[in-house]
Z-matrix of the N, CA and C atoms (Angstrom, degrees):
N
C 1 1.449
C 2 1.537 1 110.56
N 3 1.290 2 118.00 1 -51.13
C 4 1.476 3 120.34 2 179.12
C 5 1.519 4 110.64 3 -62.27
N 6 1.311 5 116.34 4 -37.40
C 7 1.468 6 120.93 5 178.41
C 8 1.533 7 110.25 6 -59.38
N 9 1.330 8 116.61 7 -45.11
C 10 1.462 9 119.95 8 178.81
C 11 1.519 10 113.14 9 -63.54
N 12 1.316 11 117.58 10 -38.72
C 13 1.459 12 120.40 11 177.02
C 14 1.515 13 111.50 12 -63.51
N 15 1.309 14 116.09 13 -42.10
C 16 1.477 15 119.45 14 178.43
C 17 1.525 16 109.59 15 -66.27
N 18 1.316 17 117.42 16 -42.70
C 19 1.464 18 122.55 17 178.50
C 20 1.524 19 110.87 18 -58.83
N 21 1.325 20 116.80 19 -44.85
C 22 1.450 21 120.71 20 179.46
C 23 1.533 22 112.17 21 -66.36
N 24 1.312 23 116.00 22 -38.94
C 25 1.479 24 120.22 23 178.17
C 26 1.539 25 110.59 24 -65.64
N 27 1.309 26 117.17 25 -41.08
C 28 1.452 27 121.02 26 177.11
C 29 1.518 28 110.46 27 -61.56
N 30 1.336 29 116.98 28 -44.28
C 31 1.471 30 120.37 29 177.50
C 32 1.521 31 110.54 30 -59.70
N 33 1.338 32 116.80 31 -46.26
C 34 1.468 33 120.51 32 -178.27
C 35 1.517 34 111.09 33 -60.76
N 36 1.308 35 118.17 34 -42.77
C 37 1.463 36 120.99 35 178.62
C 38 1.527 37 112.26 36 -66.47
N 39 1.319 38 116.31 37 -41.53
C 40 1.471 39 119.84 38 178.72
C 41 1.525 40 110.10 39 -66.56
N 42 1.324 41 117.85 40 -38.75
C 43 1.466 42 121.34 41 179.26
C 44 1.533 43 109.58 42 -64.90
N 45 1.301 44 118.14 43 -42.79
C 46 1.477 45 121.72 44 178.51
C 47 1.501 46 110.14 45 -63.53
N 48 1.304 47 118.98 46 -43.51
C 49 1.465 48 122.83 47 178.00
C 50 1.510 49 111.06 48 -61.76
N 51 1.342 50 116.67 49 -40.54
C 52 1.441 51 121.88 50 177.44
C 53 1.534 52 111.85 51 -59.83
N 54 1.308 53 116.22 52 -48.24
C 55 1.456 54 121.17 53 179.28
C 56 1.510 55 111.64 54 -61.58
N 57 1.300 56 117.23 55 -45.08
C 58 1.477 57 120.74 56 -179.75
C 59 1.529 58 110.54 57 -62.94
N 60 1.318 59 116.67 58 -39.12
C 61 1.487 60 120.61 59 -178.55
C 62 1.538 61 112.60 60 -76.05
N 63 1.318 62 117.35 61 -44.35
C 64 1.446 63 121.11 62 -170.65
C 65 1.525 64 114.91 63 -89.26
N 66 1.293 65 118.32 64 -21.00
C 67 1.453 66 120.87 65 -176.68
C 68 1.534 67 111.04 66 -106.75
N 69 1.333 68 114.50 67 52.45
C 70 1.463 69 122.03 68 175.00
C 71 1.510 70 107.29 69 -105.90
N 72 1.318 71 116.20 70 107.47
C 73 1.473 72 121.75 71 179.49
C 74 1.535 73 106.21 72 -131.95
N 75 1.347 74 113.64 73 152.78
C 76 1.452 75 119.68 74 -177.23
C 77 1.533 76 113.60 75 -60.94
N 78 1.315 77 116.67 76 -43.35
C 79 1.460 78 120.16 77 -172.57
C 80 1.522 79 113.19 78 -123.13
N 81 1.305 80 117.11 79 19.98
C 82 1.461 81 121.91 80 178.75
C 83 1.505 82 110.01 81 -134.04
N 84 1.319 83 116.38 82 134.58
C 85 1.472 84 121.70 83 -174.54
C 86 1.526 85 109.32 84 -134.56
N 87 1.325 86 116.70 85 149.54
C 88 1.441 87 117.18 86 174.23
C 89 1.515 88 109.31 87 -92.12
N 90 1.340 89 116.37 88 137.26
C 91 1.448 90 121.43 89 -177.77
C 92 1.529 91 112.54 90 -107.23
N 93 1.293 92 115.03 91 -21.78
C 94 1.482 93 118.52 92 -177.60
C 95 1.530 94 108.01 93 -144.61
N 96 1.306 95 115.06 94 133.71
C 97 1.453 96 120.73 95 177.80
C 98 1.534 97 109.85 96 -130.74
N 99 1.281 98 115.59 97 119.58
C 100 1.482 99 121.17 98 177.22
C 101 1.519 100 107.98 99 -120.63
N 102 1.325 101 114.80 100 126.16
C 103 1.470 102 121.91 101 -179.60
C 104 1.521 103 108.13 102 -120.47
N 105 1.324 104 115.32 103 125.03
C 106 1.468 105 120.46 104 175.39
C 107 1.509 106 109.14 105 -114.63
N 108 1.349 107 116.87 106 97.30
C 109 1.479 108 119.96 107 -176.33
C 110 1.524 109 113.57 108 -62.56
N 111 1.336 110 117.48 109 -30.62
C 112 1.475 111 119.47 110 -178.18
C 113 1.530 112 111.69 111 -64.03
N 114 1.334 113 115.84 112 -42.16
C 115 1.460 114 119.21 113 -178.79
C 116 1.536 115 110.47 114 -98.77
N 117 1.328 116 116.87 115 -0.84
C 118 1.479 117 123.12 116 -178.20
C 119 1.526 118 110.22 117 55.38
N 120 1.329 119 115.32 118 47.13
C 121 1.458 120 122.55 119 -177.90
C 122 1.521 121 109.74 120 -115.18
N 123 1.359 122 113.90 121 136.67
C 124 1.468 123 120.33 122 175.53
C 125 1.526 124 107.71 123 -121.87
N 126 1.328 125 115.65 124 124.57
C 127 1.463 126 121.18 125 175.18
C 128 1.492 127 108.34 126 -113.26
N 129 1.306 128 115.61 127 133.25
C 130 1.458 129 122.31 128 -172.49
C 131 1.523 130 109.73 129 -134.36
N 132 1.313 131 117.81 130 127.92
C 133 1.453 132 121.44 131 173.92
C 134 1.508 133 108.86 132 -104.44
N 135 1.311 134 115.60 133 128.84
C 136 1.464 135 121.70 134 -178.54
C 137 1.530 136 110.16 135 -114.56
N 138 1.359 137 115.84 136 148.61
C 139 1.448 138 120.05 137 171.12
C 140 1.518 139 106.96 138 -132.29
N 141 1.322 140 115.32 139 154.48
C 142 1.446 141 120.55 140 178.44
C 143 1.503 142 111.65 141 115.36
N 144 1.324 143 115.14 142 -151.18
C 145 1.476 144 122.03 143 -177.84
C 146 1.521 145 109.33 144 -66.26
N 147 1.329 146 114.61 145 140.22
C 148 1.489 147 119.53 146 177.41
C 149 1.519 148 111.93 147 -62.34
N 150 1.326 149 114.31 148 145.33
C 151 1.454 150 121.29 149 178.23
C 152 1.515 151 108.05 150 -102.35
N 153 1.325 152 116.44 151 131.96
C 154 1.463 153 119.61 152 -177.53
C 155 1.516 154 111.77 153 -65.06
N 156 1.313 155 115.73 154 153.79
C 157 1.458 156 122.25 155 -179.18
C 158 1.532 157 109.65 156 -61.82
N 159 1.311 158 117.25 157 -38.37
C 160 1.476 159 120.13 158 -179.42
C 161 1.522 160 110.71 159 -65.64
N 162 1.333 161 119.00 160 -36.75
C 163 1.444 162 122.35 161 176.78
C 164 1.517 163 110.57 162 -64.56
N 165 1.318 164 115.65 163 -46.04
C 166 1.475 165 120.04 164 179.56
C 167 1.535 166 111.58 165 -62.29
N 168 1.322 167 115.61 166 -40.25
C 169 1.454 168 119.25 167 178.59
C 170 1.516 169 111.62 168 -65.23
N 171 1.335 170 117.38 169 -34.06
C 172 1.462 171 122.36 170 -179.50
C 173 1.543 172 110.90 171 -69.12
N 174 1.321 173 115.56 172 -29.13
C 175 1.497 174 118.23 173 -179.56
C 176 1.505 175 107.53 174 -74.96
């Protein structure tokens, strides 16, 4: 049980670091970040200039 909590917390911290590092754009910012370690899902709301599909695929 404690192992799973630590594992989930590590995932959450790594996911947050990933978003901070990879989603740096001049005119686009994230406004909401939801991380679900159990399902390994990251939901991100962005505002500003649209990001091209090729850029998103590269991330």
